[in-house]
VOGU-3710 file (C-alpha; in Angstrom, 3 decimals, decimal comma):
1> mgyphhfrfs> 65,621/31,983/51,225  67,173/33,447/53,664  64,972/36,959/54,403  61,954/36,736/56,299  58,191/37,338/54,596  57,735/40,178/57,699  58,528/43,632/57,547  60,100/47,457/58,781  59,552/50,350/57,532  61,140/54,391/58,015
11> yygyrvnlfl> 60,336/57,368/57,759  63,451/58,294/55,582  62,989/55,182/52,871  61,606/51,820/52,476  62,664/49,323/55,196  61,831/45,559/56,390  60,029/45,135/59,611  60,286/41,906/61,430  57,130/41,892/62,549  54,361/43,707/59,636
21> ktkqvnskvp> 53,236/42,146/56,460  54,759/44,150/53,510  52,117/47,383/52,581  52,997/50,607/51,037  53,569/53,707/53,395  53,631/57,078/53,695  57,956/57,660/54,250  57,390/60,098/56,951  55,808/58,401/59,187  56,613/59,890/62,718
31> atewnkryst> 58,563/58,234/65,056  55,980/57,863/67,748  53,813/55,743/65,327  57,342/53,310/65,119  57,666/53,526/68,503  54,327/52,161/69,030  54,548/49,620/66,581  57,505/47,608/67,847  56,280/48,027/71,479  52,755/45,958/70,328
41> tttlplqpcq> 54,810/43,066/68,656  55,745/40,198/69,619  59,606/39,700/69,129  60,435/36,862/66,522  63,429/35,097/66,411  66,166/37,308/65,530  67,844/36,385/61,898  70,554/38,442/60,516  70,561/39,272/57,181  71,309/36,821/54,429
51> vlsdyqhllp> 73,619/38,529/53,081  75,788/39,191/56,553  74,992/35,395/58,303  76,143/33,942/54,368  79,544/35,602/54,382  80,385/36,879/57,966  83,596/34,439/56,536  84,634/37,937/55,200  84,362/39,580/58,478  87,485/41,281/59,798
61> ttgraldlac> 88,270/40,008/63,679  88,785/43,518/65,184  87,083/47,152/64,194  84,407/49,409/64,234  80,795/47,760/62,920  77,736/49,991/61,511  74,668/48,678/61,921  72,698/51,051/59,963  68,827/51,541/60,098  69,165/48,303/62,437
71> glganallla> 65,261/48,236/63,683  66,029/45,169/66,278  69,217/44,376/65,311  69,703/41,132/64,122  72,552/42,418/62,411  74,007/44,189/65,010  74,060/40,940/67,607  75,791/38,870/65,001  78,654/41,375/64,321  79,129/41,914/68,073
81> rhglethawd> 79,380/38,550/68,813  82,080/38,285/66,088  84,257/40,539/68,568  83,779/43,551/66,486  82,597/47,036/68,503  79,577/46,927/67,466  77,049/50,350/66,769  73,310/50,285/65,914  71,505/53,441/64,040  67,415/53,364/63,891
91> yaetalerlq> 64,861/56,381/64,716  62,788/53,407/66,597  63,847/53,816/69,945  62,215/51,360/71,655  63,352/48,834/68,678  66,691/50,025/70,434  65,166/49,447/73,786  64,380/45,815/72,473  67,821/45,324/71,114  69,867/46,207/74,518
101> ansqklqiht> 67,071/44,106/76,222  67,969/40,688/74,098  71,723/41,895/73,443  72,373/39,462/76,250  75,357/41,189/77,708  77,344/41,882/74,582  78,481/45,671/74,209  76,378/47,807/71,366  76,414/51,086/71,365  72,804/51,838/70,081
111> qvrdiiaspp> 71,487/55,566/69,129  68,314/57,074/68,145  69,654/59,447/64,448  68,291/60,611/61,881  70,262/58,961/59,565  69,906/61,717/56,325  70,191/64,948/57,840  73,368/62,982/60,246  74,814/60,507/58,051  77,760/58,585/59,829
121> aadtydvitv> 81,226/61,039/59,424  84,357/60,069/56,865  86,494/57,145/57,748  84,781/56,332/60,640  83,615/52,725/60,193  85,165/48,843/59,033  81,918/47,315/58,719  78,512/48,662/57,389  75,132/46,482/57,161  72,724/48,158/55,104
131> chfldrrlst> 69,200/45,465/55,239  66,029/45,869/53,849  66,649/49,993/53,706  66,649/52,313/50,301  68,048/55,965/50,662  70,006/56,723/47,637  70,847/59,837/49,214  73,038/58,054/51,172  74,753/56,084/49,021  78,310/58,790/48,716
141> alvkslkpkg> 77,932/59,181/52,886  78,474/55,203/53,303  81,400/55,183/51,207  83,151/57,979/53,067  81,832/56,479/56,156  84,493/53,883/55,332  87,346/53,225/56,752  90,023/51,983/54,024  89,363/48,371/53,256  86,421/48,626/54,872
151> llfyqtftrt> 83,242/46,608/53,962  79,773/47,650/53,546  76,931/44,620/53,137  73,780/45,703/51,518  70,815/43,886/50,465  67,673/45,399/49,598  64,741/44,399/46,924  64,274/45,134/43,346  62,118/45,893/40,917  62,522/42,786/38,984
161> avneagpknp> 60,731/40,313/41,101  58,990/36,908/41,049  55,858/37,445/43,691  54,798/40,447/45,884  56,630/40,759/48,475  58,353/44,478/49,799  57,166/47,655/48,759  55,065/48,656/46,613  56,627/51,764/45,334  58,865/50,750/42,820
171> hfrladnell> 60,682/53,590/44,239  61,678/51,849/47,014  62,747/49,210/44,950  66,579/48,626/43,128  66,410/48,905/39,153  68,312/45,831/37,702  72,901/46,466/38,891  71,489/49,311/40,796  73,390/49,186/43,542  76,717/48,109/41,619
181> hlfsdlqivi> 76,368/51,674/40,505  75,318/53,082/43,847  78,850/51,994/44,602  80,716/52,222/41,920  83,707/53,710/43,444  84,103/50,358/45,987  85,947/47,282/44,567  82,801/44,884/44,051  83,617/41,589/46,514  80,545/39,865/45,755
191> yreegtigdt> 76,829/40,698/43,940  74,384/38,428/43,493  70,830/39,204/41,729  69,471/36,882/39,959  65,632/38,165/39,075  63,357/36,434/36,917  65,835/33,979/35,023  65,688/29,933/35,056  63,876/28,509/38,261  62,260/31,570/39,758
201> tqgfrnqaql> 60,618/28,218/42,816  64,828/28,066/43,535  67,662/30,790/44,169  67,612/34,049/45,565  65,115/35,959/44,056  63,415/39,414/44,842  66,328/40,960/46,408  70,320/42,220/45,658  73,248/41,286/47,311  75,602/43,632/47,447
211> iarka> 79,454/43,356/49,129  82,108/46,033/48,245  85,661/46,907/50,107  86,874/50,463/49,892  89,552/50,470/48,357
//
């Protein structure tokens, strides 16, 4: 299994933290609380989201990329190393400061941003990554923000699960095949959601992965 068992959360939805154990959270946690959490945790080896690390061969060799709700920015680091002009947005200023400190001279454009109030502009990005974050209000804006032939890499938790990993509130989990419906205007390149089929001690469980391309 490629995803960590420690989590991050967001005031505007649910997301996974590289430090905190899974629990139910208030969706309106103030920025000061997130900054405090990021400032008092020990940095762990950063691992990009599995949907990105497993399929990074699909990335373009040039272009503009966005790591949305990036936390400490493991996805952003991978995108920058790949040679993409990389932007990383998060609500927690402390997380972005730590990302810059760990960037090893890679150029990553960070921004403290309320992505619900200020989603990405239309026709702006060749690649967008979203990992362990879910706010359904953003789906249309994400589709519009992709340039033609742009790729969306998305991975988060599902309601159908084999253990208790992930958010307790089912609103912050995907229904069966929900990513396919949320991004039905895009061409599906990769989709993976194994649910509880077969030997649940193996395989990719508790989450769904999507890679989709704009026409």
